[in-house]
MIDODO-867282 format. One record per residue: residue number from 0; x, y, z of N, C-alpha, C, O in turn. Coordinates in Angstrom, 2 decimals, decimal comma. Layout:
N
NUM/X/Y/Z/X/Y/Z/X/Y/Z/X/Y/Z
...
This chain:
103
0/160,77/-0,86/125,45/161,95/-1,44/124,51/161,48/-0,41/123,14/161,83/0,70/122,73
1/160,82/-1,11/122,86/160,26/-0,76/120,89/160,01/0,55/121,02/160,44/1,14/120,03
2/159,48/1,32/121,85/159,16/2,47/122,20/160,10/3,45/122,23/160,00/4,58/121,75
3/160,83/3,07/122,71/162,91/3,58/122,65/163,15/3,57/121,21/163,22/4,49/120,40
4/163,26/2,12/121,07/163,84/2,29/119,91/163,07/3,49/118,31/163,73/4,22/117,58
5/161,70/3,27/118,26/161,29/3,88/117,67/161,32/5,48/117,45/161,44/6,12/116,41
6/161,16/5,98/118,98/161,80/7,58/119,39/163,32/7,29/119,03/163,69/8,46/119,00
7/164,03/6,84/118,86/165,92/6,71/118,10/165,63/7,20/117,13/165,89/8,34/116,77
8/164,85/6,07/116,36/165,07/6,35/114,98/164,04/7,85/113,83/163,87/8,02/112,63
9/163,71/8,45/114,86/162,72/9,61/114,70/163,54/10,54/114,76/163,59/11,48/113,95
10/164,52/10,34/116,04/165,53/11,35/116,31/166,40/11,28/115,33/166,59/12,14/114,46
11/167,09/9,96/115,48/167,74/10,26/114,20/167,91/10,58/112,56/168,84/11,09/111,93
12/166,74/10,09/112,19/165,80/10,56/111,25/166,23/12,29/110,76/167,01/12,82/109,97
13/165,13/12,76/111,82/165,57/14,39/112,18/166,75/14,81/112,00/167,07/15,57/111,09
14/167,56/14,33/112,90/168,97/14,83/112,39/169,30/14,90/111,14/169,26/15,94/110,48
15/169,76/13,46/110,57/170,28/13,85/109,42/169,37/14,74/108,58/169,89/15,44/107,71
16/168,22/14,76/108,75/167,43/15,75/107,73/168,00/17,32/107,34/168,18/18,01/106,33
17/168,15/17,43/108,89/168,78/19,04/109,52/170,05/19,17/108,92/170,52/20,19/108,42
18/170,78/17,65/109,03/172,08/18,34/108,41/172,69/17,76/106,58/173,84/17,68/106,15
19/171,69/17,52/106,06/171,79/17,46/104,74/172,32/18,80/104,07/171,71/19,81/104,42
20/173,15/18,93/103,35/173,37/19,79/102,60/172,16/20,86/102,18/171,06/20,62/102,68
21/172,23/21,67/101,57/171,09/22,98/101,28/170,43/22,20/99,39/171,17/22,75/98,57
22/170,10/21,89/99,13/169,24/21,12/98,37/168,82/19,99/98,50/167,64/19,79/98,25
23/169,46/19,18/98,83/169,47/17,53/98,80/168,92/17,11/99,81/169,24/17,19/101,00
24/168,08/16,65/99,32/166,67/16,02/99,82/166,54/14,91/100,09/165,68/14,84/100,97
25/167,06/13,62/99,74/167,41/12,28/99,35/168,42/11,86/100,46/168,82/12,82/101,12
26/168,87/10,79/100,75/169,78/10,05/101,87/170,04/8,56/101,50/169,08/7,84/101,24
27/171,40/8,06/101,46/171,70/7,06/101,12/171,44/6,20/102,68/171,85/6,67/103,74
28/170,70/4,87/102,59/170,44/4,40/103,96/171,50/3,18/103,96/171,28/2,48/102,97
29/172,41/2,78/104,63/173,52/1,66/104,65/173,06/0,60/105,77/173,31/0,96/106,92
30/172,53/-0,48/105,64/172,19/-1,93/106,38/173,92/-2,72/106,54/174,37/-3,50/105,69
31/174,67/-2,30/107,80/175,36/-3,32/108,02/174,93/-4,50/108,79/175,19/-4,36/109,98
32/174,33/-5,66/108,50/174,36/-6,81/108,99/175,40/-8,05/109,84/174,97/-9,07/110,39
33/176,83/-7,60/109,76/177,50/-7,79/110,61/177,36/-8,59/111,70/177,63/-7,87/112,66
34/177,09/-9,65/112,07/177,15/-10,08/113,50/175,53/-10,79/113,77/175,19/-11,75/114,46
35/174,87/-9,99/113,01/173,05/-10,33/113,05/172,63/-11,87/112,89/172,70/-12,55/111,86
36/172,27/-12,18/113,91/171,50/-13,88/114,19/170,22/-13,81/114,64/169,72/-12,92/115,33
37/169,70/-14,85/114,19/168,02/-14,77/114,30/167,86/-14,23/115,87/166,98/-13,40/116,13
38/168,57/-14,64/116,70/168,44/-14,33/118,12/168,30/-12,99/118,69/167,66/-12,49/119,61
39/169,47/-12,43/117,45/169,54/-10,35/117,76/168,20/-10,09/117,17/167,79/-9,02/117,61
40/167,22/-10,73/116,22/166,67/-9,96/115,29/165,78/-9,13/116,05/165,53/-9,42/117,22
41/165,10/-7,71/115,26/164,22/-7,04/115,78/162,82/-7,80/115,90/162,62/-8,61/114,99
42/161,80/-7,67/116,88/160,67/-8,12/116,78/159,78/-7,45/115,53/159,74/-6,30/115,11
43/159,08/-8,67/115,12/157,74/-8,34/113,54/157,50/-6,97/114,18/158,01/-6,04/113,56
44/156,76/-6,60/115,42/155,74/-5,83/115,82/156,98/-4,12/115,32/156,73/-3,10/114,68
45/158,05/-4,54/115,90/158,89/-3,21/115,60/159,42/-2,81/114,14/159,73/-1,67/113,78
46/159,45/-4,09/113,31/159,14/-3,70/111,72/158,41/-2,96/111,77/158,68/-1,76/111,74
47/157,08/-3,51/111,86/156,17/-2,63/111,15/155,79/-1,44/111,85/154,82/-0,83/111,40
48/156,26/-1,06/112,69/156,53/0,36/113,23/157,32/0,95/112,69/157,12/2,15/112,55
49/158,30/0,47/112,29/159,53/1,00/111,82/159,18/1,60/110,23/159,38/2,73/109,78
50/158,67/0,52/109,64/158,40/0,80/108,56/156,58/1,90/108,19/156,13/2,39/107,15
51/156,21/1,86/109,21/155,08/3,01/109,38/155,85/4,39/109,59/155,56/5,32/108,84
52/156,48/4,51/110,24/157,20/5,59/110,92/157,94/6,38/108,96/157,96/7,47/108,39
53/158,40/4,94/108,67/159,42/5,23/107,48/158,47/6,02/106,28/158,86/7,06/105,74
54/157,25/5,39/105,97/156,91/5,42/104,73/155,77/6,66/104,84/155,33/7,20/103,83
55/155,34/7,06/106,29/154,23/8,16/106,56/155,06/9,45/106,79/154,72/10,48/106,22
56/156,18/9,40/107,64/157,06/10,48/107,55/157,98/10,74/106,80/158,25/11,84/106,34
57/158,59/9,58/106,59/159,98/10,19/105,55/159,78/9,79/104,39/160,84/9,51/103,84
58/158,70/9,59/103,65/158,66/9,04/102,13/159,41/9,49/101,13/159,82/8,72/100,26
59/159,63/10,55/101,13/161,14/10,60/100,22/162,09/11,04/100,18/162,55/11,79/99,32
60/162,71/10,48/101,45/164,22/10,49/101,88/164,90/9,70/101,28/166,03/10,08/100,97
61/164,42/8,21/100,87/164,98/6,97/100,35/165,91/7,53/99,20/165,14/7,92/98,33
62/167,48/7,79/98,72/167,55/7,53/97,38/167,68/6,18/97,16/166,89/5,64/96,40
63/168,71/5,43/97,80/169,10/4,21/97,74/169,54/3,73/99,03/170,27/4,35/99,80
64/168,86/2,18/99,25/169,60/1,74/100,48/170,47/0,65/100,14/170,49/0,19/99,00
65/171,37/0,13/101,26/171,96/-0,73/100,85/172,44/-1,94/101,98/173,15/-1,80/102,97
66/171,92/-2,94/101,55/172,23/-4,07/102,59/173,20/-4,79/102,41/173,33/-5,21/101,26
67/173,95/-5,09/103,17/175,68/-5,53/103,39/175,56/-6,69/104,08/175,19/-6,87/105,24
68/175,91/-7,45/103,26/176,27/-8,91/103,87/174,35/-9,12/104,56/173,97/-8,98/105,73
69/173,76/-9,37/103,70/172,22/-9,26/104,56/172,43/-11,36/104,84/173,00/-12,11/104,06
70/172,02/-11,60/105,64/171,87/-13,18/106,00/170,60/-13,33/104,99/169,80/-12,45/104,67
71/170,64/-14,88/104,54/169,88/-15,69/103,80/168,38/-15,39/104,37/167,40/-15,38/103,63
72/168,34/-15,25/105,20/167,02/-15,11/105,67/165,82/-14,15/104,80/164,68/-14,49/104,48
73/166,48/-12,96/104,59/166,17/-11,73/103,74/165,93/-12,40/103,06/164,73/-12,13/103,02
74/166,10/-13,53/102,04/165,42/-13,62/100,63/164,18/-13,15/100,75/164,02/-12,00/100,36
75/163,23/-13,74/101,18/161,95/-13,62/101,62/161,16/-12,53/101,48/160,02/-12,45/101,03
76/162,14/-11,40/102,05/161,67/-10,16/102,16/161,79/-9,76/100,70/160,92/-9,13/100,10
77/162,93/-10,18/100,19/163,30/-9,29/98,40/162,14/-9,69/97,77/161,35/-8,81/97,40
78/161,79/-11,32/97,50/161,00/-11,41/97,00/159,15/-11,19/96,73/158,44/-11,41/95,75
79/158,85/-10,64/98,19/157,42/-9,84/98,58/157,47/-8,63/97,94/156,43/-8,18/97,45
80/158,84/-7,81/97,83/158,28/-6,87/97,23/157,97/-6,00/98,03/156,99/-5,39/97,63
81/158,40/-5,62/99,09/157,70/-4,37/100,52/156,69/-4,57/100,70/156,10/-3,49/100,75
82/155,95/-5,48/100,87/154,25/-5,51/101,36/154,44/-4,80/102,84/153,40/-4,38/103,35
83/155,54/-4,65/103,50/155,92/-3,68/104,65/155,46/-2,13/104,52/154,99/-1,49/105,47
84/155,77/-1,32/102,47/155,49/-0,64/102,62/154,27/-0,24/101,34/154,34/0,59/100,44
85/153,02/-1,35/101,73/152,00/-0,62/100,86/151,70/0,60/100,98/151,75/1,19/102,06
86/151,29/1,26/99,65/150,66/2,29/99,59/151,80/3,47/99,95/151,41/4,46/100,57
87/152,78/3,39/99,69/154,17/4,33/99,23/154,33/4,29/98,30/153,93/3,29/97,70
88/154,96/5,21/97,66/155,49/5,54/96,16/156,62/4,59/96,38/156,89/4,09/95,28
89/157,36/4,16/97,26/158,48/3,04/97,48/158,20/1,98/97,31/158,99/1,06/97,58
90/156,95/1,77/96,79/156,31/0,43/96,18/156,06/0,55/95,16/155,15/-0,19/94,78
91/156,55/1,32/94,31/156,28/1,48/92,68/157,49/0,66/92,08/157,18/-0,06/91,13
92/158,75/0,64/92,47/160,05/0,45/92,33/159,64/-0,79/93,04/158,99/-1,12/94,03
93/160,34/-1,34/92,05/160,93/-3,01/92,79/161,85/-2,90/93,56/162,58/-1,92/93,40
94/162,14/-3,83/94,65/162,85/-3,81/95,85/164,72/-4,10/95,08/165,76/-3,94/95,73
95/164,65/-4,48/93,85/165,54/-5,02/93,63/166,44/-3,19/92,74/167,52/-2,98/92,20
96/165,34/-2,42/93,02/165,72/-1,26/91,68/165,79/-0,07/93,00/166,57/0,86/92,78
97/165,23/-0,05/94,00/166,18/0,72/95,39/166,96/-0,18/96,39/167,99/0,47/96,59
98/167,02/-1,10/96,99/167,90/-1,24/97,34/168,68/-2,47/96,15/168,38/-3,13/95,16
99/169,86/-2,22/97,09/171,45/-2,66/96,46/171,62/-4,00/98,00/171,13/-4,31/99,09
100/172,43/-4,28/97,26/172,54/-6,10/97,73/174,13/-6,47/98,31/174,54/-7,55/97,88
101/174,56/-6,13/98,73/176,09/-6,98/98,63/176,32/-7,71/99,82/176,31/-7,46/101,03
102/176,54/-8,75/99,05/177,03/-10,21/100,41/178,64/-10,49/99,99/179,31/-11,34/100,60
């Protein structure tokens, strides 16, 4: 299952890049957590692989990330300051500067 999810991520990213208007390099990512529960959570290994793919192959594509209705369990992630993205330029900015949280 995980391999299929990663392949779908790469397909979606490549399709999004191909459909960017001329001269535009970055994207806004919106993640809506409506209906999310811990039982539906993606395994940590998949999260790590996703982070690896994004930071290795698409490091300059994120303009702003928007987390809409994130569950409280994600507060730990915000305080960690994107430890999954170590070594990328994304880390140089705090999560609060790159990720907008709408509850």
